C-alpha positions in Angstrom: -55.6 27.2 15.9 -53.3 29.6 14.0 -49.7 29.8 15.1 -47.2 32.4 13.9 -43.5 31.5 13.7 -41.0 34.0 15.0 -37.2 33.5 14.5 -37.6 30.3 12.5 -39.2 29.3 9.2 -42.8 28.3 9.2 -41.8 24.9 7.8 -39.5 24.2 10.8 -42.2 25.4 13.2 -44.7 23.0 11.7 -42.3 20.1 11.9 -41.5 20.8 15.5 -45.2 21.1 16.4 -46.0 17.8 14.6 -43.2 16.2 16.7 -44.8 17.4 19.9 -48.3 16.2 19.2 -49.3 13.0 21.1 -51.8 11.8 18.5 -50.9 13.4 15.1 -53.8 11.5 13.5 -56.1 14.2 15.0 -54.1 17.0 13.5 -54.7 18.7 10.1 -51.9 20.6 8.5 -53.1 23.2 6.0 -50.4 23.8 3.4 -49.8 23.7 -0.4 -46.1 23.0 0.2 -45.3 19.4 -1.0 -42.5 18.9 1.5 -44.6 19.9 4.4 -47.5 17.7 3.2 -45.2 14.7 2.8 -43.7 15.3 6.3 -47.2 15.6 7.8 -48.4 12.4 6.2 -45.3 10.6 7.3 -46.2 11.7 10.9 -49.7 10.3 10.2 -51.3 13.8 10.3 -54.0 14.8 7.8 -53.3 17.5 5.2 -55.5 19.9 3.4 -54.8 22.5 0.7 -55.2 26.1 1.5 -58.0 26.4 -1.2 -59.9 23.5 0.4 -59.5 25.1 3.9 -60.7 28.4 2.7 -63.9 26.9 1.3 -64.9 26.1 4.9 -64.2 29.6 6.2 -66.2 32.8 5.6 -64.7 36.2 5.0 -64.5 36.9 8.8 -62.5 33.7 9.4 -65.5 31.8 11.0 -66.1 28.2 10.0 -69.0 27.8 7.7 -71.6 25.2 8.7 -70.7 21.9 7.1 -74.3 20.6 7.1 -77.1 23.0 6.1 -79.6 23.5 8.8 -82.9 21.8 8.4 -86.0 23.9 8.1 -88.5 22.8 10.7 -91.6 24.5 11.9 -92.1 25.9 15.4 -94.6 23.1 16.1 -92.0 20.4 15.1 -89.3 22.2 17.2 -91.7 22.3 20.2 -92.5 18.5 19.9 -88.8 17.7 19.6 -87.9 19.8 22.7 -90.7 18.1 24.7 -89.5 14.6 23.8 -85.9 15.6 24.8 -87.2 17.0 28.1 -89.0 13.7 28.8 -85.8 11.7 28.0 -83.3 13.9 29.9 -85.4 15.0 32.8 -87.1 11.8 33.8 
């Protein structure tokens, strides 16, 4: 989620939001600001640099696949689907 701050600094907005999160261990703060990173870690949130974050996003802002897709043949795909049908539909 991307949140824009209006009428307050981005740093203050981030600190307020971290204070509202029920389980900050599930939050990731993307920032290169040392003070914000320290504050986020003190709240037990994860931090990530902007450069690291951008390595996971393509030029349109979509998240790139973290794991490359496996190349399987149509026959293998068909067999896997049949096995799944048997498991789920029986």
